[in-house]
C-alpha positions in Angstrom: 120.7 102.0 7.5 121.4 99.9 4.6 120.7 100.7 1.2 117.7 98.4 0.8 116.0 100.4 4.1 116.6 103.7 2.8 114.9 102.7 -0.8 112.2 101.5 0.9 111.7 104.1 2.8 112.0 106.5 -0.1 109.5 104.5 -1.9 106.9 104.5 0.8 107.4 108.5 1.1 106.9 108.7 -2.6 103.7 106.8 -2.1 102.5 108.9 0.7 103.0 112.1 -1.5 101.2 110.7 -4.4 98.5 109.8 -2.4 98.3 113.0 -0.5 98.4 115.1 -4.1 95.5 112.7 -5.1 93.8 113.2 -2.2 94.0 117.3 -2.6 92.9 116.8 -6.2 89.7 114.9 -5.3 89.0 117.4 -2.3 89.4 120.6 -5.0 87.0 118.7 -7.3 84.7 117.7 -4.8 84.7 121.4 -3.4 84.4 123.0 -7.0 81.3 120.7 -7.7 79.6 121.8 -4.3 80.3 125.3 -5.2 78.8 125.2 -8.3 75.5 124.0 -7.2 75.5 126.9 -4.8 76.8 129.5 -6.9 73.9 131.8 -8.9 73.7 130.7 -12.5 70.6 131.9 -14.3 71.3 135.2 -16.0 70.2 135.3 -19.7 66.6 135.9 -19.9 63.7 135.8 -22.6 62.2 139.2 -22.6 58.8 138.8 -20.8 55.7 139.3 -22.9 54.4 142.4 -21.1 57.8 144.1 -22.3 57.3 142.7 -26.1 53.7 143.4 -26.5 53.8 146.6 -29.1 57.9 146.1 -29.0 58.4 143.0 -30.6 61.6 143.6 -32.5 63.3 145.6 -29.4 64.7 142.0 -28.3 65.8 140.5 -31.5 69.1 140.9 -33.2 69.1 142.7 -36.7 72.4 141.8 -37.8 74.2 139.0 -35.5 73.1 136.3 -33.1 75.0 136.0 -29.9 74.2 132.7 -28.0 71.5 130.0 -28.7 68.3 132.2 -28.3 68.5 133.6 -32.1 71.1 131.1 -33.3 70.4 130.2 -36.9 67.3 132.5 -37.7 66.5 133.8 -41.2 68.1 137.1 -42.3 71.4 136.7 -40.0 73.2 134.2 -42.5 75.6 136.6 -43.8 77.1 137.5 -40.2 77.5 134.0 -39.3 79.8 133.4 -42.2 81.7 136.5 -41.1 81.9 134.5 -37.6 84.0 131.9 -39.1 86.2 134.6 -40.9 87.0 136.2 -37.3 87.6 132.9 -35.8 90.2 131.9 -38.5 91.9 135.3 -38.3 91.9 135.0 -34.5 93.0 131.6 -33.9 95.8 131.5 -36.9 97.9 134.3 -35.5 99.7 131.4 -33.9 101.2 128.6 -35.7 100.0 125.8 -34.1 96.2 126.0 -35.0 95.3 122.4 -34.6 96.7 122.6 -30.8 94.7 126.1 -29.8 91.5 124.7 -31.4 91.7 121.6 -29.1 92.1 123.5 -26.4 89.1 125.8 -27.1 86.6 122.6 -27.7 88.0 120.9 -24.5 87.5 123.7 -22.1 84.3 124.9 -23.5 83.3 121.3 -23.3 84.0 121.4 -19.3 82.0 124.5 -19.4 79.1 123.3 -21.2 76.7 122.5 -18.6 77.7 125.4 -16.2 76.9 127.5 -19.3 73.8 125.9 -20.0 72.3 126.5 -16.7 72.9 130.3 -17.4 69.9 130.5 -20.2 66.5 130.7 -18.9 64.8 128.2 -21.4 66.4 124.8 -22.0 68.6 124.7 -25.2 67.5 122.3 -27.7 71.1 121.6 -29.0 73.5 118.6 -28.7 76.4 118.9 -27.5 78.8 119.5 -30.0 76.4 122.0 -31.8 76.2 124.0 -28.2 80.2 123.9 -27.8 80.7 125.0 -31.3 78.2 127.8 -31.2 79.8 129.3 -27.8 83.5 128.8 -29.5 82.3 130.7 -32.6 80.4 133.2 -31.0 83.1 134.0 -28.4 85.8 134.0 -30.5 83.9 136.5 -33.1 83.1 139.1 -30.0 87.2 138.7 -29.0 88.2 139.2 -32.4 85.7 142.3 -32.6 87.2 143.7 -29.6 90.4 143.5 -30.9 89.8 144.9 -34.4 88.1 147.6 -33.1 91.1 148.5 -30.5 94.0 147.9 -32.7 92.7 149.2 -36.3 96.0 147.3 -38.0 94.3 144.1 -37.5 91.2 144.7 -39.8 91.0 143.4 -43.2 90.0 145.1 -46.2 87.3 142.5 -46.7 85.6 143.4 -43.2 81.9 144.0 -43.2 81.5 145.6 -39.9 84.3 148.2 -40.0 83.3 148.9 -43.6 80.4 150.6 -43.2 79.1 152.7 -40.0 76.0 151.5 -40.0 77.2 148.1 -39.8 79.1 148.6 -36.7 76.2 150.6 -35.1 74.0 147.3 -36.0 76.3 144.9 -34.2 76.8 147.0 -31.7 73.1 147.2 -30.8 72.6 143.7 -30.9 75.3 142.8 -28.4 73.0 144.8 -25.8 70.2 142.6 -26.1 68.8 141.0 -23.4 68.2 137.7 -25.1 71.7 138.0 -27.0 74.3 137.1 -24.7 76.9 134.8 -23.7 77.9 133.9 -19.9 80.8 136.1 -19.5 83.2 133.2 -18.2 83.1 131.5 -21.4 84.4 134.8 -23.1 87.2 134.9 -20.4 88.1 131.1 -20.5 88.6 131.7 -24.5 90.2 134.9 -24.3 92.9 133.1 -22.0 93.4 130.5 -24.7 93.4 132.2 -28.2 96.4 134.0 -29.3 96.3 137.6 -28.7 98.3 139.9 -30.7 101.5 141.6 -29.6 100.1 145.2 -29.6 97.3 144.3 -27.5 98.2 144.7 -23.6 94.9 145.1 -22.5 92.5 142.8 -20.6 89.4 141.2 -22.0 87.4 143.5 -19.6 89.3 146.7 -20.9 88.9 145.8 -24.6 85.3 145.6 -24.1 84.9 148.6 -22.0 86.6 150.3 -25.1 84.3 149.2 -27.4 81.1 150.0 -25.5 82.4 153.4 -24.2 80.6 155.4 -27.0 77.2 154.1 -25.7 77.8 154.8 -21.9 76.6 157.7 -19.9 78.7 160.6 -19.8 81.4 160.9 -16.8 84.7 160.2 -15.8 86.3 157.6 -18.1 88.3 156.3 -15.0 85.2 156.2 -12.9 83.2 154.4 -15.8 86.0 152.0 -16.6 86.2 150.7 -12.8 82.3 150.5 -12.8 82.1 148.4 -15.7 85.3 146.0 -15.2 83.3 144.9 -11.7 81.7 141.4 -11.8 78.9 140.9 -14.4 77.3 137.8 -15.9 77.6 139.2 -19.4 78.0 142.2 -21.4 75.0 143.7 -20.9 75.3 143.2 -17.1 78.6 145.0 -17.2 77.0 147.9 -19.0 74.4 148.0 -16.4 77.3 148.5 -13.7 78.0 152.0 -15.3 74.4 153.1 -14.8 74.2 152.3 -11.1 74.3 155.1 -8.6 77.3 156.1 -6.8 75.5 156.9 -3.2 72.9 155.8 -1.3 69.3 156.2 -1.7 67.2 158.6 0.2 65.1 156.6 2.5 61.5 157.6 2.9 60.5 158.9 6.2 56.6 157.6 5.8 55.7 153.8 5.2 53.6 154.7 1.9 56.2 155.0 -0.2 55.8 158.1 -2.8 56.1 156.6 -6.3 55.4 159.6 -8.5 56.9 162.8 -9.0 55.0 166.1 -10.6 56.0 167.5 -14.0 58.9 169.7 -14.2 56.6 172.7 -15.0 54.3 172.2 -12.1 57.6 171.8 -10.0 58.6 175.0 -11.0 55.5 177.0 -10.6 55.6 175.7 -7.1 59.2 177.2 -6.7 61.6 174.5 -7.0 64.3 175.0 -9.3 66.3 172.7 -11.9 70.0 172.3 -12.3 72.2 170.3 -14.3 74.4 168.0 -11.8 78.3 168.7 -13.1 81.1 165.8 -11.9 78.8 163.0 -11.0 79.7 159.5 -11.3 76.5 158.1 -12.4 73.5 159.0 -14.4 71.0 158.3 -11.9 72.8 160.4 -8.9 69.7 162.7 -8.7 69.8 165.2 -5.8 67.3 167.8 -4.0 68.1 170.3 -1.7 67.1 173.4 -0.7 64.5 173.5 -3.4 66.8 172.7 -6.1 66.6 169.4 -8.2 69.9 168.7 -9.4 69.6 166.1 -12.3 73.1 164.6 -14.2 72.7 165.3 -18.2 71.0 162.7 -20.4 71.9 162.2 -24.0 69.0 161.0 -26.0 70.9 159.4 -28.8 70.2 156.4 -31.3 71.4 153.9 -28.8 69.6 155.3 -25.9 66.0 153.3 -26.5 67.8 149.8 -26.8 69.9 150.1 -23.6 67.1 151.6 -21.5 64.6 149.1 -22.6 67.0 146.1 -22.4 68.4 147.2 -19.2 64.6 147.5 -17.5 63.9 143.9 -19.0 67.1 142.8 -17.1 66.2 144.2 -13.8 62.5 142.8 -14.2 63.8 139.4 -15.0 66.4 138.9 -12.4 65.5 137.9 -9.0 66.9 140.2 -6.4 67.8 142.7 -8.6 67.6 146.1 -7.6 65.6 148.5 -9.9 67.6 151.4 -10.3 67.4 152.1 -14.0 63.6 151.3 -14.2 63.3 153.5 -11.5 65.0 156.4 -13.4 63.3 155.9 -16.2 59.7 156.2 -14.0 61.2 159.6 -12.9 62.2 161.0 -15.9 58.6 160.0 -17.2 56.9 161.8 -14.3 59.3 164.9 -14.9 58.5 165.1 -18.7 54.8 165.1 -19.4 54.6 167.4 -22.2 56.9 169.2 -24.8 56.9 172.5 -22.2 58.5 169.8 -19.5 61.3 169.0 -22.1 61.8 172.6 -23.2 62.4 173.6 -19.7 64.9 170.6 -18.8 66.6 171.3 -22.3 66.8 174.7 -21.7 68.8 173.8 -18.0 71.3 171.6 -20.1 69.9 168.4 -18.3 68.6 166.5 -21.7 70.0 166.9 -25.1 68.0 165.3 -27.7 69.6 163.7 -30.9 67.0 161.8 -32.2 64.5 164.0 -33.5 61.8 166.8 -32.3 61.8 167.4 -28.6 58.2 166.6 -28.9 59.1 163.2 -29.3 60.7 163.0 -25.7 57.3 162.5 -23.5 56.4 159.7 -25.2 59.9 157.9 -25.3 59.8 157.8 -22.0 56.3 156.7 -21.7 56.6 153.6 -23.9 59.5 152.6 -22.0 57.4 152.5 -18.7 54.2 150.8 -20.7 53.4 147.3 -18.6 56.0 147.9 -16.1 55.1 147.9 -12.5 58.0 149.1 -10.0 57.8 147.5 -6.8 61.0 149.2 -5.1 60.8 152.7 -6.6 64.6 153.9 -5.8 63.5 157.8 -5.9 60.7 157.3 -3.2 62.3 159.2 -0.5 63.6 161.9 -2.8 60.1 162.3 -4.6 59.0 162.6 -0.8 61.3 165.5 -0.2 60.2 167.3 -3.2 56.7 166.9 -2.3 57.2 167.9 1.1 58.7 171.0 0.0 55.9 171.8 -2.6 53.2 171.3 0.1 55.4 173.8 2.5 55.6 176.2 -0.1 51.8 175.8 -1.0 51.1 176.6 2.9 53.1 179.5 3.4 51.5 181.1 0.0 48.4 181.0 1.9 
């Protein structure tokens, strides 16, 4: 074979290889487009009117807005300036600031339409404004997590860490239903920005460390595994830590039992209460041999915001299980009076850190206002409790 034929074959082979590569790229792009069409997108909601009734401030940020729903609102200006300080601190850890900035803009621009679809209402922002907001808010959250985890990164001028109440307020705002960024936006930015050498944690690990203080009591390793499961946004990841660790008790009868008597009434019927130790979830309530075992709940300054926004998330999300909503209804049934609270407090089941125990019945009652539970998680358990009471009542006579 002469040199000319060899060259022709090489050129032909190279051309065929290029065609295959181009074909693979086109196929990959086409498959991604189809996948996006069928993947769930809507996940960030405006709180329903029935939940906002009498609780207008429960879903609105006090210090910092995250995402478009409360962007630019009056009273949040000081933290907007602080976001830009955090953005600069994060990106200037690498010498080529311009390259990193360009990479972030390009990446989020590519994700813009996917991100917009995550929000329940159309976002009245131009492309540049929306992309800028995503980058500034996302980098703010990343830098916040880094500063929380690595104290040496904090500056003297830092507004958030200079006063305890500021950190509390910022963390409270970050668990609001309407104050979320799609997690894939956060993850994409985290993959691009210069992470300090001292940090050997993933974004999910950093976020878990930041929120750990407000999560229910339990084994830290178990909680971290739950938190790092797939989630649409930060509030969704927090919800993972509340989900029960074992299947529900199925009701035997068609008509579901949707209520439970108060703790005092159950006690009078012979039912005992015991704190459930070593459980993997706050929702792991069990009933066996006349004893109701309930994991301990600590009512603290974050509890109202967490439960209210988790309930709202469950009410808004189609196909979402109503685990947290069911738990609140279950506790509302148990705690009807200060006497019920005293009983459960004495058993170590509830610790109240927000004021008088007299407030607790009203606390749960307000959380349940204007809510209907269509799929009550504890229906089977309540059926068991009620059946035990009826048996004892029959034997008593």
